[in-house]
All heavy atoms as atom14 arrays in JSON, in Angstrom:
{
  "sequence": "MRVPGSVETVADLHLAFSYSGATLGLTVGELLAKEIASGNPHPMLATFRASRVN",
  "atom14_mask": [
    [1, 1, 1, 1, 1, 1, 1, 1, 0, 0, 0, 0, 0, 0],
    [1, 1, 1, 1, 1, 1, 1, 1, 1, 1, 1, 0, 0, 0],
    [1, 1, 1, 1, 1, 1, 1, 0, 0, 0, 0, 0, 0, 0],
    [1, 1, 1, 1, 1, 1, 1, 0, 0, 0, 0, 0, 0, 0],
    [1, 1, 1, 1, 0, 0, 0, 0, 0, 0, 0, 0, 0, 0],
    [1, 1, 1, 1, 1, 1, 0, 0, 0, 0, 0, 0, 0, 0],
    [1, 1, 1, 1, 1, 1, 1, 0, 0, 0, 0, 0, 0, 0],
    [1, 1, 1, 1, 1, 1, 1, 1, 1, 0, 0, 0, 0, 0],
    [1, 1, 1, 1, 1, 1, 1, 0, 0, 0, 0, 0, 0, 0],
    [1, 1, 1, 1, 1, 1, 1, 0, 0, 0, 0, 0, 0, 0],
    [1, 1, 1, 1, 1, 0, 0, 0, 0, 0, 0, 0, 0, 0],
    [1, 1, 1, 1, 1, 1, 1, 1, 0, 0, 0, 0, 0, 0],
    [1, 1, 1, 1, 1, 1, 1, 1, 0, 0, 0, 0, 0, 0],
    [1, 1, 1, 1, 1, 1, 1, 1, 1, 1, 0, 0, 0, 0],
    [1, 1, 1, 1, 1, 1, 1, 1, 0, 0, 0, 0, 0, 0],
    [1, 1, 1, 1, 1, 0, 0, 0, 0, 0, 0, 0, 0, 0],
    [1, 1, 1, 1, 1, 1, 1, 1, 1, 1, 1, 0, 0, 0],
    [1, 1, 1, 1, 1, 1, 0, 0, 0, 0, 0, 0, 0, 0],
    [1, 1, 1, 1, 1, 1, 1, 1, 1, 1, 1, 1, 0, 0],
    [1, 1, 1, 1, 1, 1, 0, 0, 0, 0, 0, 0, 0, 0],
    [1, 1, 1, 1, 0, 0, 0, 0, 0, 0, 0, 0, 0, 0],
    [1, 1, 1, 1, 1, 0, 0, 0, 0, 0, 0, 0, 0, 0],
    [1, 1, 1, 1, 1, 1, 1, 0, 0, 0, 0, 0, 0, 0],
    [1, 1, 1, 1, 1, 1, 1, 1, 0, 0, 0, 0, 0, 0],
    [1, 1, 1, 1, 0, 0, 0, 0, 0, 0, 0, 0, 0, 0],
    [1, 1, 1, 1, 1, 1, 1, 1, 0, 0, 0, 0, 0, 0],
    [1, 1, 1, 1, 1, 1, 1, 0, 0, 0, 0, 0, 0, 0],
    [1, 1, 1, 1, 1, 1, 1, 0, 0, 0, 0, 0, 0, 0],
    [1, 1, 1, 1, 0, 0, 0, 0, 0, 0, 0, 0, 0, 0],
    [1, 1, 1, 1, 1, 1, 1, 1, 1, 0, 0, 0, 0, 0],
    [1, 1, 1, 1, 1, 1, 1, 1, 0, 0, 0, 0, 0, 0],
    [1, 1, 1, 1, 1, 1, 1, 1, 0, 0, 0, 0, 0, 0],
    [1, 1, 1, 1, 1, 0, 0, 0, 0, 0, 0, 0, 0, 0],
    [1, 1, 1, 1, 1, 1, 1, 1, 1, 0, 0, 0, 0, 0],
    [1, 1, 1, 1, 1, 1, 1, 1, 1, 0, 0, 0, 0, 0],
    [1, 1, 1, 1, 1, 1, 1, 1, 0, 0, 0, 0, 0, 0],
    [1, 1, 1, 1, 1, 0, 0, 0, 0, 0, 0, 0, 0, 0],
    [1, 1, 1, 1, 1, 1, 0, 0, 0, 0, 0, 0, 0, 0],
    [1, 1, 1, 1, 0, 0, 0, 0, 0, 0, 0, 0, 0, 0],
    [1, 1, 1, 1, 1, 1, 1, 1, 0, 0, 0, 0, 0, 0],
    [1, 1, 1, 1, 1, 1, 1, 0, 0, 0, 0, 0, 0, 0],
    [1, 1, 1, 1, 1, 1, 1, 1, 1, 1, 0, 0, 0, 0],
    [1, 1, 1, 1, 1, 1, 1, 0, 0, 0, 0, 0, 0, 0],
    [1, 1, 1, 1, 1, 1, 1, 1, 0, 0, 0, 0, 0, 0],
    [1, 1, 1, 1, 1, 1, 1, 1, 0, 0, 0, 0, 0, 0],
    [1, 1, 1, 1, 1, 0, 0, 0, 0, 0, 0, 0, 0, 0],
    [1, 1, 1, 1, 1, 1, 1, 0, 0, 0, 0, 0, 0, 0],
    [1, 1, 1, 1, 1, 1, 1, 1, 1, 1, 1, 0, 0, 0],
    [1, 1, 1, 1, 1, 1, 1, 1, 1, 1, 1, 0, 0, 0],
    [1, 1, 1, 1, 1, 0, 0, 0, 0, 0, 0, 0, 0, 0],
    [1, 1, 1, 1, 1, 1, 0, 0, 0, 0, 0, 0, 0, 0],
    [1, 1, 1, 1, 1, 1, 1, 1, 1, 1, 1, 0, 0, 0],
    [1, 1, 1, 1, 1, 1, 1, 0, 0, 0, 0, 0, 0, 0],
    [1, 1, 1, 1, 1, 1, 1, 1, 0, 0, 0, 0, 0, 0]
  ],
  "atom14_positions": [
    [[-5.82, 10.76, -4.1], [-4.53, 10.15, -4.05], [-4.61, 8.91, -3.14], [-5.15, 8.96, -2.06], [-3.5, 11.13, -3.53], [-2.19, 10.5, -3.24], [-1.02, 11.62, -2.46], [0.03, 11.93, -3.86], [0.0, 0.0, 0.0], [0.0, 0.0, 0.0], [0.0, 0.0, 0.0], [0.0, 0.0, 0.0], [0.0, 0.0, 0.0], [0.0, 0.0, 0.0]],
    [[-4.02, 7.82, -3.62], [-3.94, 6.61, -2.81], [-2.46, 6.3, -2.66], [-1.71, 6.33, -3.62], [-4.66, 5.48, -3.51], [-6.14, 5.6, -3.49], [-6.77, 4.51, -4.27], [-7.9, 5.04, -5.0], [-7.92, 5.3, -6.28], [-6.9, 5.02, -7.02], [-8.98, 5.82, -6.81], [0.0, 0.0, 0.0], [0.0, 0.0, 0.0], [0.0, 0.0, 0.0]],
    [[-2.07, 5.92, -1.47], [-0.66, 5.57, -1.2], [-0.63, 4.34, -0.31], [-0.55, 4.45, 0.9], [0.1, 6.73, -0.56], [1.59, 6.35, -0.38], [0.0, 7.98, -1.37], [0.0, 0.0, 0.0], [0.0, 0.0, 0.0], [0.0, 0.0, 0.0], [0.0, 0.0, 0.0], [0.0, 0.0, 0.0], [0.0, 0.0, 0.0], [0.0, 0.0, 0.0]],
    [[-0.77, 3.12, -0.89], [-0.63, 1.91, -0.09], [0.79, 1.32, -0.29], [1.36, 1.44, -1.32], [-1.68, 1.0, -0.64], [-1.7, 1.36, -2.09], [-1.43, 2.85, -2.15], [0.0, 0.0, 0.0], [0.0, 0.0, 0.0], [0.0, 0.0, 0.0], [0.0, 0.0, 0.0], [0.0, 0.0, 0.0], [0.0, 0.0, 0.0], [0.0, 0.0, 0.0]],
    [[1.24, 0.62, 0.74], [2.48, -0.12, 0.57], [3.59, 0.35, 1.49], [3.39, 1.19, 2.36], [0.0, 0.0, 0.0], [0.0, 0.0, 0.0], [0.0, 0.0, 0.0], [0.0, 0.0, 0.0], [0.0, 0.0, 0.0], [0.0, 0.0, 0.0], [0.0, 0.0, 0.0], [0.0, 0.0, 0.0], [0.0, 0.0, 0.0], [0.0, 0.0, 0.0]],
    [[4.74, -0.28, 1.3], [5.89, 0.01, 2.19], [6.58, 1.32, 1.76], [6.5, 1.7, 0.58], [6.88, -1.13, 2.16], [7.4, -1.32, 0.89], [0.0, 0.0, 0.0], [0.0, 0.0, 0.0], [0.0, 0.0, 0.0], [0.0, 0.0, 0.0], [0.0, 0.0, 0.0], [0.0, 0.0, 0.0], [0.0, 0.0, 0.0], [0.0, 0.0, 0.0]],
    [[7.28, 1.89, 2.67], [8.1, 3.08, 2.39], [9.52, 2.55, 2.29], [10.1, 2.04, 3.26], [7.95, 4.15, 3.48], [8.86, 5.31, 3.21], [6.51, 4.58, 3.59], [0.0, 0.0, 0.0], [0.0, 0.0, 0.0], [0.0, 0.0, 0.0], [0.0, 0.0, 0.0], [0.0, 0.0, 0.0], [0.0, 0.0, 0.0], [0.0, 0.0, 0.0]],
    [[10.11, 2.68, 1.1], [11.41, 2.03, 0.85], [12.54, 2.61, 1.69], [13.49, 1.92, 2.03], [11.75, 2.17, -0.62], [10.82, 1.36, -1.52], [11.05, 1.59, -3.0], [11.97, 2.32, -3.34], [10.26, 1.06, -3.78], [0.0, 0.0, 0.0], [0.0, 0.0, 0.0], [0.0, 0.0, 0.0], [0.0, 0.0, 0.0], [0.0, 0.0, 0.0]],
    [[12.42, 3.84, 2.08], [13.51, 4.54, 2.83], [13.4, 4.33, 4.36], [14.31, 4.72, 5.07], [13.51, 6.03, 2.54], [12.24, 6.59, 2.85], [13.82, 6.27, 1.1], [0.0, 0.0, 0.0], [0.0, 0.0, 0.0], [0.0, 0.0, 0.0], [0.0, 0.0, 0.0], [0.0, 0.0, 0.0], [0.0, 0.0, 0.0], [0.0, 0.0, 0.0]],
    [[12.28, 3.71, 4.83], [12.11, 3.47, 6.27], [11.73, 2.01, 6.45], [10.66, 1.56, 6.0], [11.02, 4.37, 6.88], [10.87, 4.14, 8.4], [11.31, 5.85, 6.59], [0.0, 0.0, 0.0], [0.0, 0.0, 0.0], [0.0, 0.0, 0.0], [0.0, 0.0, 0.0], [0.0, 0.0, 0.0], [0.0, 0.0, 0.0], [0.0, 0.0, 0.0]],
    [[12.61, 1.26, 7.11], [12.38, -0.2, 7.28], [11.08, -0.43, 8.08], [10.81, 0.27, 9.08], [13.54, -0.8, 8.05], [0.0, 0.0, 0.0], [0.0, 0.0, 0.0], [0.0, 0.0, 0.0], [0.0, 0.0, 0.0], [0.0, 0.0, 0.0], [0.0, 0.0, 0.0], [0.0, 0.0, 0.0], [0.0, 0.0, 0.0], [0.0, 0.0, 0.0]],
    [[10.32, -1.4, 7.65], [9.1, -1.86, 8.31], [8.02, -0.8, 8.45], [7.15, -0.93, 9.34], [9.4, -2.44, 9.72], [10.36, -3.62, 9.62], [10.19, -4.42, 8.65], [11.19, -3.77, 10.46], [0.0, 0.0, 0.0], [0.0, 0.0, 0.0], [0.0, 0.0, 0.0], [0.0, 0.0, 0.0], [0.0, 0.0, 0.0], [0.0, 0.0, 0.0]],
    [[7.99, 0.21, 7.6], [6.94, 1.21, 7.59], [6.04, 0.99, 6.39], [6.52, 0.91, 5.25], [7.49, 2.63, 7.54], [6.44, 3.73, 7.46], [5.54, 3.77, 8.69], [7.11, 5.1, 7.27], [0.0, 0.0, 0.0], [0.0, 0.0, 0.0], [0.0, 0.0, 0.0], [0.0, 0.0, 0.0], [0.0, 0.0, 0.0], [0.0, 0.0, 0.0]],
    [[4.75, 0.82, 6.64], [3.77, 0.61, 5.58], [2.7, 1.69, 5.71], [2.26, 2.02, 6.77], [3.15, -0.76, 5.69], [4.14, -1.88, 5.56], [4.44, -2.46, 4.34], [4.91, -2.47, 6.47], [5.34, -3.36, 4.53], [5.65, -3.4, 5.82], [0.0, 0.0, 0.0], [0.0, 0.0, 0.0], [0.0, 0.0, 0.0], [0.0, 0.0, 0.0]],
    [[2.23, 2.16, 4.57], [1.19, 3.22, 4.54], [-0.09, 2.67, 3.94], [-0.06, 1.8, 3.08], [1.62, 4.38, 3.68], [2.82, 5.18, 4.12], [3.13, 6.27, 3.07], [2.57, 5.81, 5.46], [0.0, 0.0, 0.0], [0.0, 0.0, 0.0], [0.0, 0.0, 0.0], [0.0, 0.0, 0.0], [0.0, 0.0, 0.0], [0.0, 0.0, 0.0]],
    [[-1.18, 3.19, 4.38], [-2.49, 2.93, 3.78], [-3.31, 4.18, 3.86], [-4.1, 4.42, 4.75], [-3.2, 1.81, 4.51], [0.0, 0.0, 0.0], [0.0, 0.0, 0.0], [0.0, 0.0, 0.0], [0.0, 0.0, 0.0], [0.0, 0.0, 0.0], [0.0, 0.0, 0.0], [0.0, 0.0, 0.0], [0.0, 0.0, 0.0], [0.0, 0.0, 0.0]],
    [[-3.04, 5.08, 2.91], [-3.71, 6.41, 2.88], [-4.58, 6.47, 1.65], [-4.16, 6.1, 0.54], [-2.65, 7.51, 2.84], [-3.23, 8.86, 2.6], [-3.8, 9.57, 3.63], [-3.22, 9.43, 1.33], [-4.34, 10.85, 3.42], [-3.77, 10.63, 1.1], [-4.33, 11.37, 2.15], [0.0, 0.0, 0.0], [0.0, 0.0, 0.0], [0.0, 0.0, 0.0]],
    [[-5.8, 6.92, 1.8], [-6.67, 7.08, 0.64], [-7.77, 8.08, 0.93], [-8.3, 8.15, 2.04], [-7.35, 5.72, 0.33], [-8.3, 5.84, -0.67], [0.0, 0.0, 0.0], [0.0, 0.0, 0.0], [0.0, 0.0, 0.0], [0.0, 0.0, 0.0], [0.0, 0.0, 0.0], [0.0, 0.0, 0.0], [0.0, 0.0, 0.0], [0.0, 0.0, 0.0]],
    [[-8.17, 8.84, -0.06], [-9.31, 9.76, 0.1], [-10.6, 9.01, -0.02], [-11.63, 9.52, 0.34], [-9.21, 10.91, -0.91], [-9.26, 10.45, -2.35], [-10.44, 10.09, -2.95], [-8.07, 10.34, -3.09], [-10.44, 9.68, -4.29], [-8.08, 9.95, -4.37], [-9.26, 9.6, -4.98], [-9.25, 9.15, -6.28], [0.0, 0.0, 0.0], [0.0, 0.0, 0.0]],
    [[-10.57, 7.8, -0.53], [-11.77, 7.02, -0.66], [-11.71, 5.77, 0.25], [-12.07, 4.67, -0.16], [-11.98, 6.59, -2.13], [-10.81, 5.95, -2.59], [0.0, 0.0, 0.0], [0.0, 0.0, 0.0], [0.0, 0.0, 0.0], [0.0, 0.0, 0.0], [0.0, 0.0, 0.0], [0.0, 0.0, 0.0], [0.0, 0.0, 0.0], [0.0, 0.0, 0.0]],
    [[-11.29, 6.01, 1.46], [-11.14, 4.92, 2.41], [-12.41, 4.09, 2.67], [-12.38, 2.9, 2.94], [0.0, 0.0, 0.0], [0.0, 0.0, 0.0], [0.0, 0.0, 0.0], [0.0, 0.0, 0.0], [0.0, 0.0, 0.0], [0.0, 0.0, 0.0], [0.0, 0.0, 0.0], [0.0, 0.0, 0.0], [0.0, 0.0, 0.0], [0.0, 0.0, 0.0]],
    [[-13.53, 4.78, 2.67], [-14.8, 4.07, 2.95], [-15.13, 3.02, 1.9], [-15.69, 1.99, 2.2], [-15.95, 5.1, 3.03], [0.0, 0.0, 0.0], [0.0, 0.0, 0.0], [0.0, 0.0, 0.0], [0.0, 0.0, 0.0], [0.0, 0.0, 0.0], [0.0, 0.0, 0.0], [0.0, 0.0, 0.0], [0.0, 0.0, 0.0], [0.0, 0.0, 0.0]],
    [[-14.74, 3.27, 0.66], [-15.03, 2.33, -0.41], [-13.89, 1.36, -0.69], [-14.11, 0.26, -1.11], [-15.41, 3.03, -1.74], [-14.34, 3.91, -2.09], [-16.67, 3.83, -1.58], [0.0, 0.0, 0.0], [0.0, 0.0, 0.0], [0.0, 0.0, 0.0], [0.0, 0.0, 0.0], [0.0, 0.0, 0.0], [0.0, 0.0, 0.0], [0.0, 0.0, 0.0]],
    [[-12.69, 1.79, -0.47], [-11.53, 0.96, -0.78], [-10.79, 0.37, 0.41], [-9.92, -0.44, 0.28], [-10.53, 1.77, -1.61], [-10.99, 2.25, -2.97], [-9.93, 3.12, -3.61], [-11.31, 1.04, -3.86], [0.0, 0.0, 0.0], [0.0, 0.0, 0.0], [0.0, 0.0, 0.0], [0.0, 0.0, 0.0], [0.0, 0.0, 0.0], [0.0, 0.0, 0.0]],
    [[-11.19, 0.75, 1.6], [-10.45, 0.37, 2.84], [-10.34, -1.13, 3.01], [-9.25, -1.64, 3.33], [0.0, 0.0, 0.0], [0.0, 0.0, 0.0], [0.0, 0.0, 0.0], [0.0, 0.0, 0.0], [0.0, 0.0, 0.0], [0.0, 0.0, 0.0], [0.0, 0.0, 0.0], [0.0, 0.0, 0.0], [0.0, 0.0, 0.0], [0.0, 0.0, 0.0]],
    [[-11.43, -1.88, 2.82], [-11.35, -3.31, 2.98], [-10.44, -3.99, 1.98], [-9.64, -4.88, 2.33], [-12.75, -3.91, 2.9], [-13.7, -3.5, 4.04], [-15.1, -4.06, 3.78], [-13.19, -3.97, 5.39], [0.0, 0.0, 0.0], [0.0, 0.0, 0.0], [0.0, 0.0, 0.0], [0.0, 0.0, 0.0], [0.0, 0.0, 0.0], [0.0, 0.0, 0.0]],
    [[-10.54, -3.6, 0.72], [-9.72, -4.19, -0.32], [-8.26, -3.84, -0.13], [-7.37, -4.73, -0.17], [-10.18, -3.73, -1.71], [-11.55, -4.12, -1.87], [-9.38, -4.36, -2.79], [0.0, 0.0, 0.0], [0.0, 0.0, 0.0], [0.0, 0.0, 0.0], [0.0, 0.0, 0.0], [0.0, 0.0, 0.0], [0.0, 0.0, 0.0], [0.0, 0.0, 0.0]],
    [[-7.96, -2.56, 0.07], [-6.55, -2.16, 0.27], [-5.98, -2.82, 1.5], [-4.85, -3.25, 1.52], [-6.45, -0.62, 0.33], [-5.08, -0.19, 0.76], [-6.78, -0.02, -1.02], [0.0, 0.0, 0.0], [0.0, 0.0, 0.0], [0.0, 0.0, 0.0], [0.0, 0.0, 0.0], [0.0, 0.0, 0.0], [0.0, 0.0, 0.0], [0.0, 0.0, 0.0]],
    [[-6.77, -2.89, 2.59], [-6.28, -3.52, 3.8], [-5.95, -4.98, 3.58], [-4.93, -5.47, 4.08], [0.0, 0.0, 0.0], [0.0, 0.0, 0.0], [0.0, 0.0, 0.0], [0.0, 0.0, 0.0], [0.0, 0.0, 0.0], [0.0, 0.0, 0.0], [0.0, 0.0, 0.0], [0.0, 0.0, 0.0], [0.0, 0.0, 0.0], [0.0, 0.0, 0.0]],
    [[-6.78, -5.68, 2.84], [-6.53, -7.11, 2.59], [-5.27, -7.3, 1.74], [-4.43, -8.15, 2.03], [-7.73, -7.72, 1.87], [-7.55, -9.22, 1.64], [-8.79, -9.83, 1.0], [-9.86, -9.23, 1.01], [-8.64, -10.96, 0.48], [0.0, 0.0, 0.0], [0.0, 0.0, 0.0], [0.0, 0.0, 0.0], [0.0, 0.0, 0.0], [0.0, 0.0, 0.0]],
    [[-5.15, -6.5, 0.64], [-4.0, -6.62, -0.2], [-2.67, -6.24, 0.54], [-1.68, -6.92, 0.41], [-4.16, -5.71, -1.41], [-5.28, -6.09, -2.39], [-5.4, -5.03, -3.5], [-5.08, -7.47, -2.96], [0.0, 0.0, 0.0], [0.0, 0.0, 0.0], [0.0, 0.0, 0.0], [0.0, 0.0, 0.0], [0.0, 0.0, 0.0], [0.0, 0.0, 0.0]],
    [[-2.78, -5.22, 1.35], [-1.61, -4.77, 2.13], [-1.22, -5.79, 3.18], [-0.05, -6.1, 3.38], [-1.9, -3.42, 2.74], [-0.69, -2.55, 3.08], [0.21, -2.36, 1.89], [-1.16, -1.18, 3.57], [0.0, 0.0, 0.0], [0.0, 0.0, 0.0], [0.0, 0.0, 0.0], [0.0, 0.0, 0.0], [0.0, 0.0, 0.0], [0.0, 0.0, 0.0]],
    [[-2.21, -6.42, 3.83], [-1.91, -7.45, 4.82], [-1.22, -8.64, 4.19], [-0.28, -9.18, 4.73], [-3.22, -7.89, 5.5], [0.0, 0.0, 0.0], [0.0, 0.0, 0.0], [0.0, 0.0, 0.0], [0.0, 0.0, 0.0], [0.0, 0.0, 0.0], [0.0, 0.0, 0.0], [0.0, 0.0, 0.0], [0.0, 0.0, 0.0], [0.0, 0.0, 0.0]],
    [[-1.68, -9.06, 3.01], [-1.05, -10.17, 2.29], [0.35, -9.79, 1.93], [1.27, -10.63, 1.99], [-1.84, -10.52, 1.05], [-3.15, -11.21, 1.32], [-3.91, -11.53, 0.06], [-5.23, -12.2, 0.36], [-5.96, -12.52, -0.84], [0.0, 0.0, 0.0], [0.0, 0.0, 0.0], [0.0, 0.0, 0.0], [0.0, 0.0, 0.0], [0.0, 0.0, 0.0]],
    [[0.56, -8.56, 1.49], [1.87, -8.1, 1.09], [2.84, -8.11, 2.29], [3.96, -8.57, 2.17], [1.75, -6.67, 0.52], [2.99, -6.15, -0.12], [2.71, -4.85, -0.83], [2.13, -4.84, -1.9], [3.09, -3.8, -0.25], [0.0, 0.0, 0.0], [0.0, 0.0, 0.0], [0.0, 0.0, 0.0], [0.0, 0.0, 0.0], [0.0, 0.0, 0.0]],
    [[2.4, -7.62, 3.42], [3.21, -7.57, 4.63], [3.55, -8.98, 5.1], [4.69, -9.28, 5.46], [2.51, -6.76, 5.75], [2.44, -5.27, 5.32], [3.27, -6.89, 7.06], [1.51, -4.45, 6.18], [0.0, 0.0, 0.0], [0.0, 0.0, 0.0], [0.0, 0.0, 0.0], [0.0, 0.0, 0.0], [0.0, 0.0, 0.0], [0.0, 0.0, 0.0]],
    [[2.53, -9.86, 5.11], [2.74, -11.21, 5.6], [3.66, -12.04, 4.72], [4.49, -12.79, 5.2], [1.4, -11.93, 5.76], [0.0, 0.0, 0.0], [0.0, 0.0, 0.0], [0.0, 0.0, 0.0], [0.0, 0.0, 0.0], [0.0, 0.0, 0.0], [0.0, 0.0, 0.0], [0.0, 0.0, 0.0], [0.0, 0.0, 0.0], [0.0, 0.0, 0.0]],
    [[3.56, -11.83, 3.42], [4.34, -12.62, 2.49], [5.71, -12.01, 2.16], [6.63, -12.69, 1.75], [3.6, -12.85, 1.18], [3.54, -11.64, 0.41], [0.0, 0.0, 0.0], [0.0, 0.0, 0.0], [0.0, 0.0, 0.0], [0.0, 0.0, 0.0], [0.0, 0.0, 0.0], [0.0, 0.0, 0.0], [0.0, 0.0, 0.0], [0.0, 0.0, 0.0]],
    [[5.77, -10.65, 2.27], [6.98, -9.95, 1.92], [7.1, -9.7, 0.41], [8.1, -9.15, -0.06], [0.0, 0.0, 0.0], [0.0, 0.0, 0.0], [0.0, 0.0, 0.0], [0.0, 0.0, 0.0], [0.0, 0.0, 0.0], [0.0, 0.0, 0.0], [0.0, 0.0, 0.0], [0.0, 0.0, 0.0], [0.0, 0.0, 0.0], [0.0, 0.0, 0.0]],
    [[6.05, -10.05, -0.34], [6.02, -9.85, -1.77], [5.08, -8.72, -2.17], [3.94, -8.73, -1.73], [5.6, -11.15, -2.48], [6.5, -12.29, -2.24], [7.72, -12.14, -2.23], [5.94, -13.44, -1.95], [0.0, 0.0, 0.0], [0.0, 0.0, 0.0], [0.0, 0.0, 0.0], [0.0, 0.0, 0.0], [0.0, 0.0, 0.0], [0.0, 0.0, 0.0]],
    [[5.54, -7.76, -2.94], [4.68, -6.68, -3.36], [3.49, -7.19, -4.19], [3.67, -8.08, -5.04], [5.55, -5.79, -4.25], [6.92, -6.33, -4.17], [6.88, -7.67, -3.48], [0.0, 0.0, 0.0], [0.0, 0.0, 0.0], [0.0, 0.0, 0.0], [0.0, 0.0, 0.0], [0.0, 0.0, 0.0], [0.0, 0.0, 0.0], [0.0, 0.0, 0.0]],
    [[2.3, -6.67, -3.96], [1.14, -7.11, -4.71], [1.04, -6.26, -5.96], [1.11, -5.02, -5.88], [-0.13, -6.97, -3.87], [-1.28, -7.74, -4.43], [-1.96, -7.32, -5.54], [-1.86, -8.88, -4.04], [-2.89, -8.2, -5.83], [-2.87, -9.16, -4.92], [0.0, 0.0, 0.0], [0.0, 0.0, 0.0], [0.0, 0.0, 0.0], [0.0, 0.0, 0.0]],
    [[0.89, -6.9, -7.13], [0.84, -6.11, -8.38], [-0.27, -5.12, -8.49], [-0.16, -4.11, -9.21], [0.78, -7.2, -9.48], [0.35, -8.45, -8.78], [0.76, -8.32, -7.34], [0.0, 0.0, 0.0], [0.0, 0.0, 0.0], [0.0, 0.0, 0.0], [0.0, 0.0, 0.0], [0.0, 0.0, 0.0], [0.0, 0.0, 0.0], [0.0, 0.0, 0.0]],
    [[-1.4, -5.36, -7.82], [-2.52, -4.41, -7.89], [-2.24, -3.08, -7.21], [-2.85, -2.08, -7.5], [-3.78, -5.02, -7.34], [-4.37, -6.09, -8.21], [-5.92, -6.79, -7.52], [-6.98, -5.35, -7.55], [0.0, 0.0, 0.0], [0.0, 0.0, 0.0], [0.0, 0.0, 0.0], [0.0, 0.0, 0.0], [0.0, 0.0, 0.0], [0.0, 0.0, 0.0]],
    [[-1.23, -3.07, -6.34], [-0.89, -1.83, -5.64], [0.28, -1.07, -6.27], [0.63, 0.02, -5.85], [-0.53, -2.17, -4.17], [-1.63, -2.82, -3.36], [-1.12, -3.2, -1.97], [-2.85, -1.96, -3.26], [0.0, 0.0, 0.0], [0.0, 0.0, 0.0], [0.0, 0.0, 0.0], [0.0, 0.0, 0.0], [0.0, 0.0, 0.0], [0.0, 0.0, 0.0]],
    [[0.87, -1.68, -7.31], [2.11, -1.12, -7.9], [2.0, 0.31, -8.36], [2.94, 1.13, -8.15], [2.55, -2.03, -9.06], [0.0, 0.0, 0.0], [0.0, 0.0, 0.0], [0.0, 0.0, 0.0], [0.0, 0.0, 0.0], [0.0, 0.0, 0.0], [0.0, 0.0, 0.0], [0.0, 0.0, 0.0], [0.0, 0.0, 0.0], [0.0, 0.0, 0.0]],
    [[0.93, 0.7, -9.01], [0.81, 2.03, -9.58], [0.51, 3.12, -8.52], [0.48, 4.29, -8.82], [-0.26, 2.12, -10.64], [-1.52, 1.72, -10.11], [0.09, 1.21, -11.83], [0.0, 0.0, 0.0], [0.0, 0.0, 0.0], [0.0, 0.0, 0.0], [0.0, 0.0, 0.0], [0.0, 0.0, 0.0], [0.0, 0.0, 0.0], [0.0, 0.0, 0.0]],
    [[0.28, 2.68, -7.28], [-0.11, 3.64, -6.21], [1.0, 3.81, -5.14], [0.8, 4.5, -4.17], [-1.39, 3.19, -5.52], [-2.53, 3.0, -6.49], [-2.96, 1.74, -6.83], [-3.13, 4.09, -7.08], [-3.99, 1.55, -7.72], [-4.19, 3.93, -7.96], [-4.61, 2.68, -8.29], [0.0, 0.0, 0.0], [0.0, 0.0, 0.0], [0.0, 0.0, 0.0]],
    [[2.14, 3.22, -5.33], [3.2, 3.28, -4.36], [3.71, 4.67, -4.05], [3.7, 5.53, -4.95], [4.42, 2.43, -4.8], [4.1, 1.05, -5.09], [4.38, 0.16, -3.95], [4.02, -1.21, -4.26], [3.33, -1.99, -3.48], [2.98, -1.57, -2.34], [3.04, -3.2, -3.83], [0.0, 0.0, 0.0], [0.0, 0.0, 0.0], [0.0, 0.0, 0.0]],
    [[4.17, 4.9, -2.84], [4.73, 6.19, -2.49], [5.98, 6.49, -3.35], [6.3, 7.65, -3.65], [5.1, 6.23, -1.01], [0.0, 0.0, 0.0], [0.0, 0.0, 0.0], [0.0, 0.0, 0.0], [0.0, 0.0, 0.0], [0.0, 0.0, 0.0], [0.0, 0.0, 0.0], [0.0, 0.0, 0.0], [0.0, 0.0, 0.0], [0.0, 0.0, 0.0]],
    [[6.68, 5.44, -3.74], [7.9, 5.57, -4.53], [7.63, 6.14, -5.94], [8.57, 6.57, -6.63], [8.64, 4.25, -4.62], [7.84, 3.27, -5.24], [0.0, 0.0, 0.0], [0.0, 0.0, 0.0], [0.0, 0.0, 0.0], [0.0, 0.0, 0.0], [0.0, 0.0, 0.0], [0.0, 0.0, 0.0], [0.0, 0.0, 0.0], [0.0, 0.0, 0.0]],
    [[6.38, 6.15, -6.39], [6.07, 6.66, -7.73], [6.2, 8.15, -7.8], [6.32, 8.73, -8.85], [4.69, 6.2, -8.16], [3.59, 7.01, -7.54], [2.19, 6.52, -7.87], [1.16, 7.42, -7.58], [0.71, 7.72, -6.33], [1.26, 7.16, -5.31], [-0.26, 8.59, -6.17], [0.0, 0.0, 0.0], [0.0, 0.0, 0.0], [0.0, 0.0, 0.0]],
    [[6.12, 8.82, -6.65], [6.18, 10.31, -6.56], [7.63, 10.75, -6.32], [8.23, 10.26, -5.38], [5.23, 10.8, -5.45], [5.26, 12.32, -5.38], [3.86, 10.27, -5.65], [0.0, 0.0, 0.0], [0.0, 0.0, 0.0], [0.0, 0.0, 0.0], [0.0, 0.0, 0.0], [0.0, 0.0, 0.0], [0.0, 0.0, 0.0], [0.0, 0.0, 0.0]],
    [[8.08, 11.6, -7.16], [9.45, 12.12, -6.98], [9.44, 13.49, -6.34], [8.72, 14.32, -6.61], [10.21, 12.15, -8.28], [10.47, 10.75, -8.77], [10.67, 9.84, -7.98], [10.48, 10.61, -10.08], [0.0, 0.0, 0.0], [0.0, 0.0, 0.0], [0.0, 0.0, 0.0], [0.0, 0.0, 0.0], [0.0, 0.0, 0.0], [0.0, 0.0, 0.0]]
  ]
}
């Protein structure tokens, strides 16, 4: 399970959780940093958002 991105119900909270952190950590970190700095969601992270789980 991968859960990168902001948590919509908690202001200014961003997650970067992954079971494959050793292989994806650098990429997810870079995409998430760009997302946080710009305020725009990155499309590559869309399918992994915490909001996808009900």
